[in-house]
C-alpha positions as CSV (number, residue, x, y, z in Angstrom):
1,M,163.2,156.6,-34.8
2,I,161.1,159.6,-33.5
3,K,159.4,160.0,-36.9
4,R,158.3,156.4,-36.8
5,Q,156.9,156.7,-33.3
6,L,155.0,159.9,-34.2
7,K,153.5,158.1,-37.3
8,N,152.3,155.2,-35.1
9,I,150.6,157.6,-32.7
10,L,148.9,159.5,-35.4
11,L,147.7,156.3,-37.0
12,T,146.3,155.2,-33.7
13,L,144.4,158.5,-33.4
14,V,142.9,158.1,-36.9
15,I,141.8,154.5,-36.2
16,S,140.2,155.5,-32.9
17,T,138.3,158.4,-34.5
18,F,137.0,156.1,-37.3
19,A,135.9,153.6,-34.7
20,L,133.9,156.2,-32.8
21,T,132.2,157.5,-35.9
22,A,131.2,154.0,-37.0
23,C,129.7,153.2,-33.6
24,G,127.6,156.4,-33.8
25,G,125.7,155.3,-37.0
26,N,124.5,152.0,-35.5
27,N,120.8,152.0,-34.2
28,A,121.7,149.3,-31.8
29,E,122.0,150.0,-28.2
30,P,125.1,152.2,-27.9
31,T,128.1,150.6,-26.1
32,P,130.3,152.6,-23.7
33,T,133.2,154.1,-25.6
34,M,136.3,156.0,-24.4
35,N,136.3,159.8,-24.5
36,P,138.2,161.0,-27.7
37,I,139.7,163.8,-25.7
38,L,141.1,161.4,-23.2
39,I,142.6,159.3,-26.0
40,Q,144.3,162.4,-27.5
41,T,145.6,163.4,-24.1
42,Q,147.1,159.9,-23.5
43,A,148.6,160.0,-27.0
44,V,150.3,163.3,-26.4
45,E,151.6,162.1,-23.0
46,T,153.0,159.0,-24.6
47,F,154.6,161.0,-27.4
48,S,156.2,163.4,-24.8
49,A,157.5,160.4,-22.8
50,V,159.0,158.9,-25.9
51,L,160.7,162.2,-26.7
52,T,162.1,162.4,-23.1
53,Q,163.5,158.9,-23.2
54,T,165.0,159.5,-26.6
55,A,166.7,162.6,-25.4
56,L,168.1,160.8,-22.3
57,A,169.4,157.9,-24.4
58,A,171.1,160.2,-26.9
59,P,174.8,160.6,-26.2
60,S,175.8,164.0,-25.1
61,D,178.7,165.8,-26.7
62,T,181.8,165.4,-24.4
63,P,184.3,168.2,-24.8
64,V,187.7,167.0,-26.1
65,P,190.3,167.5,-23.4
66,T,193.0,170.0,-24.3
67,L,196.6,168.6,-24.4
68,T,199.1,170.2,-22.1
69,P,202.5,170.6,-23.7
70,A,205.2,168.4,-22.1
71,P,207.8,170.3,-20.0
72,T,211.2,170.7,-21.6
73,F,214.3,169.7,-19.8
74,P,217.8,171.2,-20.1
75,P,220.2,169.2,-22.2
76,L,222.6,166.8,-20.4
77,A,226.0,168.1,-19.7
78,T,228.6,166.8,-22.2
79,N,232.0,165.6,-21.3
80,T,235.0,167.6,-22.2
81,I,237.2,165.9,-24.8
82,G,240.4,164.5,-23.3
83,V,239.1,164.4,-19.7
84,P,237.7,161.0,-18.9
85,L,234.7,160.9,-16.5
86,G,235.5,159.7,-13.0
87,T,239.2,160.3,-13.2
88,L,240.7,161.5,-9.9
89,P,243.4,164.1,-9.9
90,T,246.9,162.8,-9.1
91,T,247.6,165.2,-6.3
92,A,248.4,164.8,-2.6
93,G,245.9,165.4,0.1
94,G,243.7,162.3,0.6
95,N,244.3,160.7,-2.8
96,T,246.9,158.0,-2.9
97,S,247.2,157.7,-6.7
98,C,250.5,159.7,-6.7
99,Y,252.1,157.7,-3.9
100,G,254.1,154.5,-4.5
101,L,256.5,152.2,-2.7
102,T,258.6,149.5,-4.4
103,F,260.6,146.9,-2.5
104,V,264.3,146.9,-3.3
105,S,265.9,144.3,-1.1
106,D,266.2,142.7,2.3
107,V,268.9,144.5,4.3
108,T,268.7,142.2,7.3
109,V,267.0,138.8,8.1
110,P,266.6,137.1,4.7
111,D,263.6,134.9,4.2
112,N,263.6,131.6,6.2
113,T,266.3,132.8,8.7
114,Q,266.6,130.4,11.7
115,M,265.7,132.0,15.0
116,A,265.7,130.7,18.6
117,P,262.4,131.0,20.5
118,G,262.1,134.5,21.9
119,Q,265.1,135.8,20.0
120,A,265.1,139.6,19.5
121,F,266.1,140.9,16.0
122,T,265.7,144.0,13.8
123,K,264.3,143.6,10.3
124,T,265.4,146.2,7.8
125,W,263.9,146.6,4.3
126,K,265.3,148.8,1.5
127,V,262.4,150.4,-0.3
128,K,262.0,153.1,-3.0
129,N,259.5,156.0,-3.2
130,S,258.3,155.0,-6.7
131,G,255.5,157.5,-6.8
132,T,255.4,161.1,-8.0
133,C,254.6,162.6,-4.6
134,A,256.8,162.8,-1.5
135,W,256.0,160.7,1.5
136,D,255.0,163.3,4.1
137,A,256.3,163.3,7.7
138,G,253.7,161.4,9.7
139,F,253.2,158.6,7.1
140,K,253.1,155.2,8.8
141,F,254.7,151.8,8.2
142,A,252.5,149.3,9.9
143,S,251.8,145.6,10.2
144,T,249.1,144.4,7.8
145,G,249.0,140.6,8.4
146,G,250.6,137.6,9.8
147,N,252.4,137.8,13.2
148,A,253.7,141.2,14.0
149,M,256.2,139.6,16.4
150,N,255.9,142.6,18.8
151,G,256.9,145.0,16.1
152,V,255.3,148.5,16.4
153,T,254.1,150.9,13.7
154,Y,256.9,153.2,12.5
155,T,256.0,156.8,11.8
156,L,258.1,158.8,9.3
157,P,259.8,161.7,11.2
158,T,260.7,163.5,8.0
159,A,259.4,163.6,4.4
160,V,260.9,161.2,1.8
161,A,261.2,162.7,-1.7
162,A,259.8,160.9,-4.8
163,G,262.5,158.6,-6.3
164,A,264.4,158.4,-3.0
165,V,265.6,155.0,-1.7
166,V,265.5,154.5,2.1
167,D,266.0,151.7,4.7
168,I,263.1,151.1,7.1
169,S,263.8,149.1,10.2
170,V,261.4,147.5,12.7
171,A,262.5,145.8,16.0
172,M,260.9,142.4,16.5
173,T,261.0,139.3,18.8
174,A,260.6,135.8,17.6
175,P,257.7,133.8,19.0
176,T,258.3,131.1,21.6
177,T,256.4,128.5,19.6
178,A,258.4,126.6,17.0
179,G,257.6,126.9,13.4
180,K,257.5,129.1,10.3
181,V,256.4,132.7,11.0
182,Q,255.6,135.5,8.6
183,S,255.0,139.2,9.3
184,N,253.6,141.6,6.6
185,W,254.1,145.3,6.6
186,R,253.0,148.2,4.4
187,M,253.2,152.0,4.1
188,S,250.2,154.2,4.5
189,T,249.3,157.9,4.7
190,A,248.7,159.6,8.0
191,G,245.0,159.0,7.4
192,G,245.5,155.3,7.1
193,Q,245.3,154.8,3.3
194,F,247.7,152.0,2.3
195,F,249.7,152.2,-0.9
196,G,252.6,150.5,-2.7
197,N,254.2,147.0,-2.2
198,E,253.4,145.0,0.9
199,V,256.8,143.7,2.3
200,Y,257.3,140.9,4.7
201,V,259.8,138.9,6.8
202,I,259.8,135.1,7.2
203,I,261.7,133.3,10.0
204,I,261.9,129.7,11.2
205,V,261.6,129.4,15.0
206,G,263.1,126.4,16.8
207,G,266.4,126.0,14.9
208,T,269.8,127.3,15.6
209,T,270.3,131.1,15.9
210,G,270.5,132.5,12.4
211,T,272.5,135.3,11.0
212,V,270.5,138.5,11.0
213,T,272.7,140.7,8.8
214,S,272.1,141.7,5.2
215,G,270.3,139.6,2.6
216,G,269.3,139.7,-1.1
217,A,266.1,140.9,-2.7
218,T,263.9,138.0,-1.6
219,N,260.6,139.8,-0.6
220,T,259.0,140.6,-3.9
221,S,259.9,140.9,-7.6
222,A,261.3,144.4,-7.2
223,P,263.9,146.0,-9.6
224,A,267.4,144.8,-8.6
225,T,269.0,147.8,-10.2
226,A,267.6,150.4,-7.8
227,T,270.4,152.2,-6.0
228,S,270.5,153.8,-2.6
229,T,270.6,157.6,-2.2
230,S,271.9,159.9,0.5
231,T,268.4,160.2,2.0
232,P,268.7,159.6,5.8
233,T,267.6,156.1,6.9
234,P,264.7,156.2,9.4
235,T,264.7,153.5,12.1
236,A,261.8,152.2,14.2
237,T,261.7,152.3,18.0
238,K,259.6,150.1,20.2
């Protein structure tokens, strides 16, 4: 491109010089002509301007950015074979996985026992510590639903060993309103974490006074072959 422009400029200079020479040999009255030096100066300035524009239009060499190596991260920890992730230890102290309670039978007040309005009675359940940990002193047997019928939370005074079968009793009072009434109860740790079977008592208020002695295993589908041990039977007080 530059060579072509230079060639055009030189050709212009040659033609201009030839024209000036031709005009000099004519005897006619000379006509005003441009100064050859001025023409050369303008040609040089034009050529310089072309070179400057060409230099500005030409792309400059942009340095290629250097690549920074990516940081390396430590490998993820692998799980030990035989120890599943997220498995909690089965030990006492805040974790209830080792605690268990299984209903055995109704000792008193079988399901649907007839009660007079306001009648006082004591409900007793036979239950088994079916877990692998003892129930500690301070564990609570509390109402978890239905009508508590004035029953209060029972707190274990002593520990109950794993596998032991005990009777738990709660003193209650039938409501004064006639109808079918149910009261649900469950064991929990001293911190309030419930575990094991939820047991209940169902009475019919408004009929004749019912017998409130022993009954069969009518609460849940518990093993009927469980036998009582010599573990002392705790009783609830109001």
